[in-house]
C-alpha positions as CSV (number, residue, x, y, z in Angstrom):
1,T,-2.0,-11.9,0.1
2,S,-4.8,-14.3,-0.7
3,V,-7.3,-11.7,0.2
4,L,-5.4,-9.0,-1.8
5,Q,-6.0,-11.2,-4.8
6,E,-9.8,-10.9,-4.7
7,C,-9.7,-7.0,-3.9
8,R,-9.9,-4.2,-6.6
9,A,-8.4,-1.6,-4.4
10,F,-6.3,-1.7,-1.0
11,I,-6.0,1.5,1.3
12,A,-3.4,1.3,4.1
13,A,-4.7,3.8,6.6
14,W,-2.2,3.2,9.5
15,L,-4.1,4.4,12.6
16,P,-5.6,7.7,11.2
17,G,-6.7,8.9,14.4
18,S,-8.0,12.4,13.9
19,E,-7.6,12.0,10.3
20,G,-10.0,9.4,10.2
21,T,-12.5,11.5,8.3
22,G,-10.2,11.7,5.5
23,I,-10.1,8.0,5.4
24,A,-13.9,8.0,5.5
25,D,-14.2,10.3,2.6
26,V,-12.0,7.8,0.5
27,L,-13.9,4.6,1.6
28,F,-17.5,6.6,0.7
29,G,-16.4,7.8,-2.8
30,D,-16.5,11.6,-1.7
31,Y,-12.6,11.9,-2.6
32,A,-10.6,10.1,-4.9
33,P,-7.4,8.9,-3.6
34,T,-4.1,9.2,-5.0
35,G,-0.5,8.2,-3.9
36,K,2.3,5.9,-4.5
37,L,4.3,3.6,-1.9
38,S,7.2,5.4,-0.7
39,H,9.1,1.9,0.2
40,S,8.7,-1.8,-1.1
41,W,6.0,-3.8,0.5
42,P,7.4,-7.4,1.2
43,R,5.7,-10.6,-0.1
44,H,6.7,-12.3,3.3
45,M,7.9,-11.6,6.6
46,N,11.5,-13.2,6.1
47,Q,12.1,-10.4,3.3
48,I,12.3,-7.5,6.1
49,P,14.4,-5.6,5.6
50,I,13.7,-5.3,1.8
51,N,15.6,-3.0,-0.4
52,V,15.4,-2.3,-4.1
53,G,18.6,-4.1,-5.7
54,D,18.8,-6.7,-3.0
55,P,19.7,-10.2,-4.5
56,N,16.3,-11.9,-3.6
57,Y,14.2,-8.5,-4.3
58,D,10.6,-9.7,-5.0
59,P,8.2,-7.5,-3.4
60,L,4.4,-7.9,-3.2
61,F,4.2,-4.3,-4.0
62,P,7.7,-2.7,-5.3
63,Y,8.9,0.8,-4.6
64,G,6.7,3.5,-6.4
65,F,3.9,1.2,-7.1
66,G,0.1,2.9,-6.9
67,L,-1.8,5.6,-8.4
68,T,-0.6,8.4,-10.0
69,Y,-0.2,11.7,-8.4
């Protein structure tokens, strides 16, 4: 998380394989990325599984976080 605090943006590419060209387009500024998280992003590994409404729900990035569509 200390690295994320220094970043202006974060892209989770998750093994893009044949779609790596699309990720390159975003990184080189040829395409403006959009999207929102489809799940909560845990702050610590001991939060897994993490669900909205859990007693200790304190994600690094909450469900739906991100850029607008």
